[in-house]
C-alpha positions in Angstrom: -9.5 -21.6 -28.1 -11.2 -17.8 -28.1 -14.2 -18.0 -29.2 -15.5 -17.0 -32.9 -17.1 -14.1 -31.5 -14.4 -12.6 -29.0 -12.0 -12.6 -32.4 -14.8 -10.7 -34.6 -15.2 -8.1 -31.9 -11.5 -7.5 -31.8 -11.7 -7.5 -35.9 -14.5 -4.4 -35.4 -12.5 -2.6 -32.7 -9.2 -2.9 -34.7 -11.0 -1.6 -38.3 -11.6 1.9 -37.0 -8.5 1.9 -34.8 -5.5 0.8 -37.2 -2.8 3.1 -35.9 -3.7 3.0 -32.3 -3.6 -0.2 -30.9 -4.6 1.2 -27.2 -7.7 2.6 -28.6 -8.5 -0.6 -30.3 -7.8 -3.0 -27.2 -10.3 -0.4 -25.0 -13.1 -0.5 -27.6 -12.9 -4.4 -27.3 -12.8 -4.7 -23.6 -15.7 -2.6 -23.7 -17.6 -5.3 -25.8 -15.7 -8.7 -24.9 -16.9 -8.3 -21.2 -20.3 -8.5 -22.2 -20.0 -11.6 -24.2 -21.3 -15.3 -22.8 -18.9 -17.4 -21.3 -16.3 -14.4 -20.6 -15.3 -16.1 -17.6 -14.6 -19.7 -18.9 -12.0 -18.3 -21.6 -10.8 -15.1 -20.0 -7.7 -17.4 -18.7 -6.8 -18.3 -21.9 -6.6 -14.6 -23.0 -4.7 -14.0 -19.6 -2.4 -17.3 -20.9 -2.0 -15.5 -24.3 -0.6 -12.2 -22.5 1.8 -14.4 -20.1 2.9 -15.9 -23.5 3.3 -12.6 -24.9 5.4 -11.3 -21.9 7.5 -14.6 -21.9 8.8 -13.5 -25.6 9.6 -9.7 -24.4 11.9 -11.3 -21.7 13.2 -14.1 -24.4 14.0 -11.2 -26.3 15.6 -8.9 -24.1 17.8 -11.5 -23.1 18.7 -12.4 -26.8 19.8 -8.6 -27.0 22.0 -8.6 -24.1 23.8 -11.6 -25.2 24.1 -10.0 -28.9 25.5 -6.9 -27.7 27.9 -8.6 -25.5 29.2 -10.5 -28.4 29.5 -7.1 -30.1 26.6 -7.6 -32.4 25.5 -3.9 -32.5 28.9 -2.6 -33.1 30.4 -2.2 -29.6 32.5 -4.8 -27.8 31.9 -4.1 -23.8 34.2 -1.9 -22.3 34.3 -3.6 -19.0 36.7 -6.8 -18.4 35.3 -9.6 -16.5 36.8 -11.6 -13.7 37.3 -15.3 -14.7 34.6 -16.7 -12.5 32.2 -13.7 -13.8 33.6 -14.5 -17.5 32.5 -18.1 -17.1 28.9 -17.4 -16.0 28.4 -14.8 -18.6 29.6 -17.5 -21.4 27.0 -19.8 -20.4 24.4 -17.2 -21.0 25.1 -18.1 -24.9 23.2 -21.4 -24.3 20.1 -19.3 -22.8 19.7 -17.5 -26.2 16.1 -18.5 -27.2 15.4 -19.2 -30.6 12.3 -20.8 -32.1 10.8 -20.8 -28.9 13.9 -22.9 -27.3 17.0 -22.4 -25.4 19.8 -22.6 -28.0 21.5 -25.0 -25.6 18.5 -27.4 -25.7 18.1 -27.4 -29.6 18.9 -31.0 -31.3 22.0 -30.7 -34.0 19.6 -32.3 -36.1 16.8 -29.8 -35.7 19.2 -27.0 -37.1 18.6 -27.2 -40.7 14.5 -26.9 -39.9 15.2 -24.1 -37.6 17.6 -22.3 -40.2 15.0 -22.3 -43.1 12.2 -21.1 -40.8 14.5 -18.4 -40.1 15.3 -17.9 -43.6 11.5 -17.5 -44.5 11.2 -15.1 -42.0 14.2 -12.8 -43.0 12.9 -12.8 -46.4 9.7 -11.2 -45.2 11.8 -8.7 -43.5 13.6 -7.9 -46.4 10.7 -7.7 -48.5 9.1 -5.1 -46.2 12.5 -3.3 -46.1 12.4 -3.3 -50.1 9.0 -2.3 -50.1 9.9 1.1 -47.8 12.6 1.7 -50.3 10.5 1.5 -52.9 7.3 3.5 -51.8 9.9 6.5 -50.7 11.2 6.8 -54.0 7.9 7.9 -54.7 7.6 10.4 -51.8 7.0 14.0 -52.8 9.8 15.9 -53.0 8.3 18.9 -51.0 6.3 17.3 -48.4 7.0 13.9 -46.6 4.7 14.3 -43.5 2.0 12.9 -46.0 0.2 9.5 -46.0 1.2 7.1 -48.7 -2.3 6.3 -49.6 -3.1 10.3 -49.7 -0.5 10.0 -52.9 -0.5 6.6 -54.5 -3.0 5.0 -56.1 -3.7 1.2 -56.0 -2.2 0.5 -59.5 0.8 2.1 -58.6 0.9 0.2 -55.1 0.3 -3.1 -56.9 3.0 -2.4 -59.7 5.3 -1.8 -56.5 4.5 -5.0 -55.1 4.5 -6.9 -58.5 8.1 -5.8 -59.1 9.6 -6.9 -55.8 8.2 -10.0 -55.9 9.8 -10.8 -59.3 
């Protein structure tokens, strides 16, 4: 577990750099190396970075699998030989969902995974609707201004409430 002090430093660095992750990380790195016990929990941070890389690799494989199946509107132009095609088809079992290879998921686990995925989708759908609702209030002449500079708290609250209902 990463010490509370380390998380507090991360929050301190994120606050003034909300739109610049790289700057927040640089700020945090300068401070975190001075924390007592840095060497002890540093490996946990490396492990976390490794976990993020594995998620990125799985995501890339999922995108390639979806592309091959025509998910993004284009069916591949290349015809595969039967042997290569069989290897290609096995990749569908490697599709990662809920942190698990699709081929290794138990049928009994599918309803729970489906419910969790629907929950995540609801969050993304809400975010999309929120963007649409806020964009309707964008200034006609200049859309290169921040939301905060043109909307007040109560207007934003009304949008959230309207979307939740």
